[in-house]
Every structure is written in structure tokens, then in C-alpha cells.
C-alpha positions in Angstrom: 63.5 106.2 89.0 64.9 106.5 92.5 67.1 109.5 92.9 70.1 108.4 95.0 71.4 110.8 97.6 74.6 108.9 98.4 76.3 106.0 96.7 79.1 104.0 98.3 81.4 102.2 95.9 83.8 99.8 97.6 86.6 98.4 95.3 88.0 95.2 96.7 91.3 95.7 94.9 92.4 92.5 93.2 89.4 90.3 94.1 88.5 88.6 90.9 85.5 86.4 90.1 86.8 84.0 87.5 88.8 84.1 84.3 87.8 86.9 81.8 86.9 85.7 78.3 90.3 87.0 77.1 92.3 85.7 80.0 94.4 83.4 77.8 95.7 86.4 75.9 97.1 87.8 79.2 98.5 84.4 80.2 95.8 84.0 82.9 93.8 81.0 81.7 91.9 79.5 84.6 92.6 82.2 87.1 89.8 82.6 89.7 90.8 84.6 92.8 87.8 84.0 95.1 87.2 80.4 94.1 90.8 79.3 94.4 91.5 81.2 97.6 88.6 79.4 99.3 89.7 76.0 98.0 93.3 76.6 99.1 92.3 77.2 102.8 89.6 74.5 102.9 86.6 76.8 102.8 85.9 80.5 103.3 82.8 81.7 105.2 81.7 85.2 104.3 78.1 85.3 105.6 77.4 89.1 105.1 78.9 89.3 101.6 77.2 86.0 100.9 73.9 87.5 102.0 74.4 90.2 99.3 75.0 87.5 96.7 78.8 87.0 96.5 78.3 83.2 96.5 76.0 83.6 93.6 78.6 85.3 91.5 81.4 82.7 91.6 81.9 79.4 93.4 83.2 80.0 96.9 83.6 76.9 99.1 82.0 77.9 102.4 79.9 80.7 100.9 77.2 79.0 98.9 74.7 80.7 96.5 71.5 81.9 98.0 68.0 82.3 96.6 67.1 85.1 99.1 69.9 87.6 98.6 69.4 91.0 100.2 70.5 92.8 97.1 71.3 92.5 93.5 74.3 90.6 92.2 76.3 89.9 89.1 79.8 90.1 87.6 81.4 92.5 85.2 83.6 91.8 82.3 86.9 93.7 81.7 87.2 95.2 78.2 89.9 97.8 78.8 93.3 97.1 77.5 95.4 96.1 80.5 94.8 94.5 83.8 96.1 97.0 86.3 94.4 99.2 88.8 94.4 102.3 86.6 92.7 100.5 83.7 90.2 98.8 86.0 89.2 101.9 88.0 89.0 104.1 84.9 86.8 101.5 83.2 84.5 101.3 86.2 84.0 105.1 86.0 83.4 105.2 82.3 86.8 105.6 80.6 87.9 102.4 78.6 91.5 102.3 77.5 91.7 101.2 73.9 95.5 100.8 73.9 97.5 99.3 76.7 99.6 101.7 78.7 103.4 101.1 78.0 105.2 98.4 79.8 109.0 97.7 80.1 109.8 94.0 80.3 113.5 94.8 79.8 113.7 97.9 81.9 113.4 101.5 80.9 115.3 102.9 77.9 118.7 104.5 78.6 117.5 108.0 77.6 114.6 107.8 80.1 116.9 106.7 82.9 119.6 109.2 82.1 117.1 112.1 82.0 115.7 111.0 85.4 119.1 110.7 87.0 120.0 114.1 85.8 116.8 115.6 87.1 117.1 114.1 90.5 120.9 114.5 90.8 121.5 110.8 91.7 122.3 107.6 89.8 119.8 104.8 90.1 120.2 101.1 90.9 118.2 98.2 89.2 116.2 99.3 86.2 114.6 96.0 85.7 111.4 94.0 86.2 111.3 92.7 89.8 109.2 92.0 92.8 109.2 94.9 95.2 110.2 92.8 98.2 112.9 90.9 96.3 114.6 93.9 94.8 115.1 95.6 98.2 116.6 92.4 99.4 118.9 92.4 96.4 119.8 96.1 96.2 118.9 97.6 99.6 122.4 97.4 101.1 123.9 99.0 98.0 121.2 101.7 98.1 122.2 102.5 101.8 125.8 102.6 100.8 125.5 104.8 97.8 122.3 106.8 98.3 121.1 105.7 94.9 117.3 105.1 94.6 116.2 101.7 93.3 114.3 101.9 90.0 112.2 98.9 88.9 109.0 98.0 87.1 106.6 95.0 86.7 104.3 93.5 84.2 102.1 96.5 84.8 102.6 100.0 83.4 104.6 101.3 86.4 107.8 103.2 87.1 108.6 102.3 90.7 111.2 104.0 92.9 112.2 102.4 96.2 114.2 104.1 98.9 115.0 103.6 102.6 113.3 106.3 104.6 116.5 107.0 106.6 118.5 107.5 103.4 116.0 109.4 101.2 113.3 111.0 103.3 109.7 110.6 102.2 109.3 114.2 101.0 112.4 113.8 98.8 111.2 110.4 97.4 107.8 111.9 96.6 109.6 114.8 94.9 111.6 112.4 92.7 108.4 110.5 91.8 106.7 113.8 90.8 109.7 114.6 88.6 109.3 111.2 86.9 105.6 111.7 86.5 106.2 115.0 84.8 108.8 113.4 82.5 106.8 110.3 81.4 104.6 111.6 78.7 103.7 110.6 75.1 104.9 107.1 74.3 106.3 106.7 77.8 103.1 107.8 79.6 103.0 105.0 82.2 99.9 104.4 84.2 101.6 105.1 87.5 104.8 106.3 89.1 104.9 104.7 92.5 107.0 105.7 95.5 108.0 102.5 97.5 109.6 103.5 100.8 111.1 100.9 103.1 112.8 100.6 106.5 115.0 98.2 108.4 118.5 96.7 108.0 120.0 94.3 105.5 118.3 90.9 105.7 115.3 92.5 107.5 114.0 95.2 105.1 110.3 96.0 105.3 108.2 98.2 103.0 106.2 100.8 104.8 102.6 102.0 104.5 103.8 105.3 103.0 103.5 104.1 99.3 102.2 106.8 97.1 101.0 106.5 93.5 101.4 109.3 90.9 98.9 108.4 88.2 98.2 109.5 84.7 95.1 111.7 84.5 92.1 109.8 83.0 92.0 110.0 79.2 88.3 111.0 79.1 85.4 112.1 81.2 84.7 110.0 84.2 81.7 109.7 86.5 83.8 111.6 89.1 84.0 114.6 86.6 80.3 114.6 86.0 79.4 114.4 89.7 81.7 117.2 90.6 80.5 119.4 87.8 77.0 118.9 89.0 77.9 120.1 92.5 77.9 116.7 94.2 80.5 115.6 96.7 83.0 113.1 95.4 85.0 111.6 98.3 88.0 109.4 97.5 89.2 107.0 100.2 92.5 105.1 100.0 94.4 105.3 96.7 91.5 106.7 94.7 93.2 110.1 94.6 96.3 108.5 93.2 94.5 106.5 90.5 92.6 109.5 89.1 95.5 112.0 89.6 93.1 113.8 92.0 90.7 114.8 89.2 87.0 114.8 89.9 87.4 114.6 93.7 86.0 117.2 96.1 87.4 115.5 99.2 90.4 113.2 99.7 91.0 110.8 102.6 94.3 109.1 101.8 94.2 106.0 103.9 97.0 103.4 103.7 95.4 100.1 104.9 92.2 98.3 104.6 91.5 98.9 108.3 92.0 102.6 107.9 89.9 102.7 104.8 87.0 100.9 106.4 87.2 103.2 109.5 87.2 106.3 107.2 84.2 105.0 105.3 82.2 104.8 108.6 83.2 108.3 109.6 82.1 109.7 106.2 78.8 107.9 106.4 78.1 109.7 109.7 78.2 113.0 107.8 75.5 114.5 105.7 76.4 114.9 102.1 75.1 114.2 98.6 77.2 112.3 96.2 79.7 109.5 95.9 81.9 107.8 98.5 84.5 105.9 96.4 86.6 103.5 98.5 89.6 101.4 97.5 90.7 98.6 99.9 94.2 97.8 98.6 95.5 95.0 100.7 94.1 92.0 98.8 96.4 93.2 96.0 99.3 94.9 97.7 99.9 92.6 100.6 98.4 89.2 99.9 97.7 88.6 96.2 101.1 89.5 94.8 102.7 87.4 97.6 100.4 84.5 96.7 99.3 84.3 100.4 95.9 82.6 100.4 95.5 82.8 104.2 96.2 86.5 104.3 93.9 87.1 101.4 91.1 85.2 103.0 91.5 87.0 106.4 91.3 90.3 104.6 88.0 89.2 103.1 86.7 88.1 106.5 87.6 91.5 107.9 85.6 93.2 105.1 82.7 90.8 105.7 82.6 91.7 109.4 82.6 95.4 108.5 79.5 95.1 106.2 76.9 95.3 109.0 78.6 98.4 110.3 78.1 100.1 106.9 74.5 98.9 106.6 73.6 100.4 110.0 74.8 103.9 108.8 73.0 103.8 105.5 70.1 106.1 104.9 66.9 105.2 102.8 68.3 106.9 99.7 71.8 105.3 99.9 73.1 102.4 97.8 76.2 100.3 98.5 78.1 98.7 95.7 81.0 96.2 95.9 83.2 95.7 92.9 86.9 95.1 92.0 89.4 96.4 89.4 91.1 93.1 88.4 92.1 89.8 90.0 95.2 88.7 91.8 94.6 85.0 92.2 96.6 84.0 95.3 97.1 80.5 94.0 98.2 81.4 90.5 101.7 81.1 89.1 104.0 84.2 89.2 103.1 87.3 91.2 101.2 89.4 88.6 97.6 90.5 88.5 95.2 88.1 86.8 92.7 89.0 84.1 89.3 88.2 85.6 85.7 89.1 85.8 85.0 91.1 89.0 82.0 90.8 91.4 79.2 93.3 91.4 77.0 93.5 94.5 74.3 96.2 95.1 72.5 96.8 98.3 70.2 99.4 99.9 66.5 100.3 100.3 66.3 101.4 96.6 67.7 98.1 95.4 65.4 95.2 94.7 66.6 92.0 96.6 67.2 88.8 94.8 68.0 90.4 91.4 70.5 88.6 89.1 72.3 91.4 87.1 74.0 88.6 85.2 77.3 89.3 83.3 77.7 92.9 82.5 79.6 93.6 79.3 82.0 96.1 80.9 83.0 97.5 84.3 81.6 100.8 82.9 78.0 99.6 83.5 78.5 100.6 87.1 79.6 104.1 86.3 76.8 104.5 83.8 74.2 103.3 86.3 75.4 105.9 88.9 75.4 108.7 86.2 71.8 107.9 85.5 70.6 107.6 89.1 72.3 110.8 90.0 71.0 112.5 86.8 74.4 114.0 86.0 74.6 113.0 82.3 75.8 110.1 80.3 79.2 108.4 80.1 80.8 107.4 76.8 80.9 103.7 77.8 78.6 101.4 79.7 74.9 100.4 79.9 72.9 101.3 83.0 71.4 98.5 85.1 69.4 101.0 87.2 66.0 99.6 86.0 67.0 96.0 86.6 68.2 96.8 90.1 65.0 98.7 91.0 66.6 102.1 91.0 
């Protein structure tokens, strides 16, 4: 078996590859992020991702399947309870949620809200399910007038606090969110507390790039934990630090945008280290998917596609590159929520056999288990390694 020196895992946050078998249970029957995005814009050419096998994974108008893929390809089934980023990333790294994290379709209970208000010394506005852009339109002016932060949630397990940066400085907003994170335990242990700062004036409010997630620590041993315990480097780029509550990481590079995340990845690949470079590119989800903007979603994919050759040029003979996702956010689907989908799996590098169909993996955790095996750091509770199939 090939002993990898470095693995690069790039999570295209929200880039789904067709409805998961249980999509109907989540209200997502027929969702297919990549397929529908390409249809909506009249075709989407992704030559570099296509060369790795993306067009073999799911129908993409403009990126056809190829017989001569440069790497191995397949797709992974979601089995964790829930369809948010926490559940998806944890499953990928070997921890499968058996019970959904709590959600609040009618807002948070009065005792939770009152305890939070008392702890931060301010009343809150909102406390309901809402789109982040819409709720600041609705309550932003009242927030500026009163100084009360805006509390809201979504279909996901999130406690979100929005505030204008001129009214509540970032440091204070982050402090409030840490208070909430410390409070929300037991039956109210939400997946993430999210700081949502914004700027501007009434009628022209804009969310900024200074979002910060305060996640629940993983409920089990992840690949990150095994690698760190074995003395390997584990570098988290983007919101990886937030999703794993910082656990299992040796280095953190907290980028805010896809462009920053891609640039940081190239900088890290120029360094000599042994271990995992774990990258989250968030804008498919954060900017385009939830807003149901197919053009923006497609351009973000084109940007990643153009970046792939830059990554390939910096790869060493014992490196392997993996593309995956954590859930879907079909930009053509009804509503604004995530969509329950398969996710793509692409593997590339000198140790990877080209043209290999990894088929449908039974869980996202197959990726984590494969890396645990190839780094020889132990075994995860969930997942089946595809190392032998891929040539590792």
C-alpha cells in the first residue's frame, strides 16, 4: 500500500451530485445541484474537474463523462441524520450523527432567550426562522435604533446572531456568540452558533465576510484526531476550524472566501509537511446556493476549475488530492435550504490509478477511513476504505 505523505481534501460546500436515497424524507425529492445548475445556465464547462471525472459522477451539461479520467471518481451517500455542514463534515471524517441536532422551526424557547439576554445584557430582536439577508432588511433599522442584536435560526441546527458592525463591534458579537455556545448544551446543543455581522444603511444593508461559526465539538473520534495523535500536521483552511470546534487541528488558516481559501491552499502546498490539508470552499453554499443564484454558483465552479491545474503543479509524488462536498444546495430548488444529496468524490495524484470508478460509496465516512488507512493512523468507527480500489 502507498504511504501518503500529504492529502489535500477540498470540500466544495453545498455542491451536491443528485438526490440522496432518503431525499424525500427531507423534502428534497429530485434535487440535483450540479445537474440543475448546468441546465439553468445552458451548459457548464468544467474541463479540469471533468478530466478528474466530475462528469462521470452526475449529468452536467457541458461537462460530459470521459473514459480516460486522470483519477478515480464516484459519489458518496449521506447517512448522518441532518443535512447541514456539521453533519456532512463530521461524517466525512468518520463521525456519523445518529440523531439530528435540534432545530427550532418556531424560534427558541423563552427560557433560552431570556437566559441569553441576561448573559449579554441586551434584549434581542427576531427569534424566528428567517433568511439572513431578509431579516436584516426587516429588523436592521430597529437594531440600529435599539442596539439589540437580531436572533434567528433556519431549517438547520443553528443559533444565529446578526449585528451591524458599527453598533456591536465584531469582538463583542463574537463574545455574545461564545456565551450562547457555552449555554446551548444537552437537549439544546445546536450544531452551530453563528455570528452574522453586517454593514450599511437601511435599504442597503450588506452582510460582511466576518462571519464566524462556533460549532459543537465532534461527538466521537475523527480522522483529524487520529492524525494529530500520530504526530501529523492537520491544517484547516476556511471554516474547518469552526466546524470541528478547533479539535484535531495543528494549524488554522481561517479564510473567509473561496478566493482566499484557494490562495491559502497553494501557499500551504509550497511548504514541506506531512499530513492533511483540509479545505472548505464555502461560497457555493453561503453566497449562491441559498440565494438560488445559478449564475453565481456556476461561476464559483468555473473559478475552482481554473484553480485545479495550479494545485496539480504543486503536488508531490506522494500527494493525493480529493474533492468532495458536505451536502447539496440546489440553486434551482424551491426555498432557500440545503438539499439532501449524494456528493461527488474525485481522487487524483501519482498514487491514484486513473480511470477507476469508485461507484456509490455507502457513506461519506469512506473518505476518512481511506485516509486513516493510507496514513496508517488507526481505524475510524464508520466507513469502508477504498484505498485498494483507488490504487493506494
